[in-house]
C-alpha positions as CSV (number, residue, x, y, z in Angstrom):
1,M,24.8,7.8,-35.9
2,I,25.5,4.9,-33.7
3,Y,25.5,7.2,-30.6
4,Q,22.1,8.5,-31.5
5,R,20.7,5.0,-31.8
6,L,22.2,4.1,-28.4
7,L,20.7,7.2,-26.8
8,V,17.2,6.3,-28.2
9,N,17.6,2.8,-26.9
10,L,18.6,4.1,-23.5
11,K,15.6,6.4,-23.4
12,Q,13.3,3.5,-24.2
13,I,14.9,1.4,-21.5
14,L,14.5,4.2,-19.0
15,V,10.8,4.6,-19.9
16,I,10.3,0.8,-19.4
17,L,12.1,0.8,-16.1
18,T,10.0,3.7,-14.8
19,D,6.9,1.9,-15.8
20,L,8.1,-1.2,-14.0
21,L,8.8,0.9,-10.9
22,V,5.3,2.5,-11.0
23,S,3.7,-1.0,-11.3
24,L,5.9,-2.3,-8.4
25,K,4.8,0.6,-6.2
26,Q,1.1,-0.1,-7.0
27,I,1.6,-3.8,-6.2
28,L,3.3,-2.9,-2.9
29,V,0.4,-0.5,-2.0
30,S,-2.2,-3.2,-2.8
31,L,-0.2,-5.7,-0.7
32,A,-0.1,-3.2,2.2
33,D,-3.9,-2.7,1.9
34,L,-4.4,-6.5,2.0
35,L,-2.2,-6.8,5.1
36,V,-4.2,-4.0,6.8
37,N,-7.5,-5.5,5.9
38,G,-6.3,-8.9,7.1
39,A,-5.1,-7.5,10.4
40,I,-8.5,-5.8,10.9
41,L,-10.3,-9.0,10.1
42,I,-8.1,-10.9,12.6
43,R,-8.8,-8.4,15.3
44,M,-12.5,-8.7,14.8
């Protein structure tokens, strides 16, 4: 019984971690876009 609860908790933690990773990737992509746009503006 205890092991089953631990497994469920681990699965929930993994889901949360994957969500965090996805959001981090999105933030990095948006930051890269900002840097590219900034570089283009500076060149102009």
